[in-house]
C-alpha positions in Angstrom: -6.0 42.9 36.4 -7.0 39.3 34.8 -3.7 37.0 35.4 -1.3 36.6 32.5 -0.7 33.6 31.3 2.8 32.0 31.6 5.0 32.0 28.4 5.0 28.0 28.1 1.3 28.2 28.5 0.6 30.9 25.9 3.1 29.3 23.1 1.1 25.3 23.8 -2.3 27.3 22.8 -1.1 29.1 19.9 0.1 25.9 18.7 -2.9 24.1 19.3 -5.3 27.2 17.6 -2.9 26.5 14.8 -3.9 23.3 14.9 -7.8 23.9 14.9 -6.7 26.2 11.8 -5.2 23.8 9.4 -8.4 21.2 10.3 -10.4 23.9 8.8 -11.4 26.2 12.0 -14.4 24.4 12.9 -16.5 25.7 15.1 -16.3 24.8 18.7 -19.7 23.0 18.6 -18.6 20.9 15.4 -15.6 19.8 17.4 -17.9 18.9 20.7 -20.3 17.0 18.6 -17.2 15.3 16.7 -15.5 14.4 20.2 -18.9 13.5 22.3 -17.1 13.6 25.5 -16.7 17.3 26.1 -18.7 20.7 25.6 -17.9 23.3 23.2 -17.4 25.7 26.1 -14.7 23.2 27.8 -13.0 23.1 24.2 -13.2 27.1 24.0 -11.2 26.9 27.4 -8.4 24.9 25.8 -6.9 27.6 23.7 -8.3 30.9 25.8 -8.5 30.0 29.8 -5.6 30.9 32.0 -5.0 27.5 33.4 -3.9 24.3 31.2 -6.6 22.2 30.7 -6.5 18.7 32.2 -5.2 16.0 29.2 -8.3 14.6 28.6 -9.8 17.9 27.9 -6.7 18.5 25.2 -7.1 15.2 23.7 -10.7 15.8 22.9 -9.6 18.8 20.9 -6.6 17.2 19.5 -9.2 14.7 18.1 -11.2 17.0 16.9 -8.8 18.3 15.1 -7.5 15.0 13.7 -3.7 15.8 15.4 -1.4 13.0 16.3 -2.4 12.2 20.2 0.8 10.8 21.0 2.6 13.8 19.8 0.5 16.6 21.8 0.3 14.3 24.7 4.1 14.6 25.2 3.9 18.6 24.3 1.1 18.6 27.2 3.3 16.9 29.5 6.1 19.3 29.1 4.0 22.4 29.9 2.6 20.6 32.6 5.9 20.0 33.9 7.1 24.1 33.6 3.9 24.8 35.1 4.0 22.3 38.1 7.8 23.7 38.6 6.8 27.2 38.6 3.9 26.8 41.2 6.9 25.6 43.7 7.0 27.9 46.5 10.7 29.6 47.3 11.7 27.7 50.7 12.6 31.4 52.3 13.4 34.7 51.3 16.4 35.4 49.8 18.8 38.3 48.9 18.3 40.5 45.9 21.2 39.1 43.6 20.4 35.2 44.7 16.5 35.5 43.9 17.2 36.9 40.3 19.8 34.0 39.7 16.9 31.1 41.2 14.8 32.8 39.1 17.0 32.5 36.1 17.5 28.6 37.1 13.5 28.1 37.3 13.3 29.5 33.5 16.7 27.3 32.4 15.4 24.0 33.9 11.1 24.2 32.7 12.7 25.2 29.2 14.7 22.2 29.0 12.2 19.7 30.2 9.8 21.2 27.1 12.7 20.7 24.9 12.9 17.3 25.7 9.2 16.9 25.4 9.1 18.2 21.9 12.3 16.0 21.2 10.8 13.1 22.2 7.2 13.7 20.3 9.7 14.4 17.1 11.3 11.2 17.6 8.6 9.3 17.5 6.8 10.8 14.6 10.0 10.1 12.6 11.1 6.8 13.4 7.4 5.5 13.6 6.2 6.4 9.9 2.7 4.4 9.1 2.3 3.3 12.5 4.3 0.8 13.4 5.7 0.0 17.4 9.0 1.6 17.8 9.8 1.5 21.7 9.3 0.6 24.8 7.7 -3.4 24.2 7.7 -5.3 27.6 9.0 -8.1 25.8 12.1 -7.8 23.2 11.5 -8.2 19.7 7.9 -7.5 20.1 6.5 -5.7 17.4 2.8 -5.4 15.3 1.6 -3.7 12.5 -2.0 -2.3 11.5 -3.1 -4.1 8.1 -6.4 -3.1 7.2 -10.2 -2.3 8.4 -11.8 -5.8 7.5 -15.2 -4.0 7.7 -16.7 -0.7 8.6 -14.2 1.7 6.9 -13.6 5.0 8.4 -16.9 7.4 8.4 -19.3 4.6 7.5 -22.6 6.5 7.9 -24.6 4.4 10.5 -28.0 4.6 12.4 -28.7 5.4 16.1 -29.6 3.1 18.1 -28.1 0.5 16.0 -25.2 -2.0 16.6 -22.6 -3.3 13.8 -19.5 -5.4 14.1 -15.9 -3.9 13.4 -13.1 -5.8 12.3 -9.3 -5.1 12.1 -6.6 -7.3 10.8 -3.1 -6.8 12.4 -0.1 -8.5 12.1 2.5 -9.9 14.8 5.8 -8.6 12.7 7.9 -9.3 15.8 9.8 -12.7 16.9 7.4 -13.3 20.4 4.2 -15.2 20.1 0.9 -13.2 21.4 -1.3 -15.3 23.8 -4.0 -13.7 26.2 -3.6 -10.3 24.9 -6.7 -8.0 24.6 -7.5 -4.5 22.7 -8.0 -2.2 25.8 -10.5 0.7 24.8 -8.1 4.2 25.4 -11.3 6.7 26.3 -12.3 4.9 29.7 -14.6 5.7 31.2 -16.7 6.3 28.5 -18.6 9.2 27.6 -22.2 9.8 27.9 -23.5 10.1 24.0 -20.6 8.1 22.7 -20.8 4.5 21.1 -20.8 1.6 23.6 -18.3 -1.3 23.1 -17.0 -3.3 25.8 -14.0 -1.9 27.8 -11.4 -5.0 26.4 -11.6 -7.4 23.8 -9.5 -10.6 23.1 -6.8 -10.8 20.4 -6.4 -14.7 19.4 -2.9 -16.5 20.0 -0.7 -15.3 17.3 2.5 -16.9 16.0 5.0 -14.3 15.1 4.6 -13.1 11.1 1.0 -14.6 11.7 -2.1 -12.3 11.3 -5.2 -11.9 13.0 -8.3 -10.2 12.8 -9.9 -8.5 16.1 -13.6 -8.1 16.3 -15.7 -5.7 18.3 -19.7 -5.3 18.8 -20.5 -1.4 18.9 -23.7 0.1 20.0 -24.4 3.5 18.3 -25.9 6.2 21.1 -29.7 6.7 20.4 -29.2 10.4 19.4 -27.7 11.8 15.9 -25.5 13.5 14.8 -22.8 11.9 16.3 -19.0 11.4 15.5 -17.6 8.1 17.1 -14.2 7.7 16.9 -12.7 5.4 19.2 -8.9 4.3 19.8 -7.8 0.7 21.3 -4.5 -0.3 22.6 -2.9 -3.6 22.6 -2.5 -5.0 26.2 -1.8 -8.4 28.8 -4.0 -9.9 31.2 -2.8 -7.8 33.9 -3.9 -4.4 31.7 -0.2 -3.5 30.7 0.3 -1.3 27.7 2.4 -3.9 25.0 3.3 -1.4 22.4 3.1 2.4 24.8 5.2 4.2 21.9 3.0 2.7 19.0 -0.2 4.5 17.7 -3.7 3.1 18.5 -5.6 1.6 15.9 -9.2 2.9 16.2 -12.7 2.8 14.4 -14.5 6.1 13.0 -18.2 6.2 12.0 -20.7 8.9 11.5 -23.8 8.1 13.5 -26.7 10.1 11.7 -30.6 9.5 11.4 
């Protein structure tokens, strides 16, 4: 008989299927084309397989359905904790009456972890309207806000094998002066067939309440159609994320002949 999925994994996959339904039930081939990083068969396994897929695969599924990556990453971590705990072997055989108690505890603790992860995801969503940074910056008083796409609005159509310059405007909304900062691409290493960019791009020094424009040169893949959506987070010289609880900024283009 095929191995049954753990209840936590089954529930997680059911929620992913609902996300795909809300996105208009795109085919897995269309989702793979939008991702540009994984195959349609791999994406199909995300909601049908017997194992929890790696976060990199689940992330591409979520991106292809325009889901919230931070929310789903928290959910994925909760399920992973449950499944990891469930795989831990019992240290020694125990009498039946103790085994039943042990199983109950093993169920209770993972479920608690799932609830904690889900609550953390909800807190991020409720406390961070508009994508503002809400918690966890290494420097107290540090904060940022996305202002606008200066060039290349979302879903601009571009030619394969071409280059364009993307410019964002962001604001230093905190009390900390920005020095020697960068935007780092989050999907490293870059998958074949994706848009190519530098791994990090510099952010000019910016005083509190100041605005700064950040520029990146993008090379599109030689083949089409491809949907390129690339996310970026701010880091320091040591490559440390400066706003771990904030949503990334991104560019999104449609590569068409």
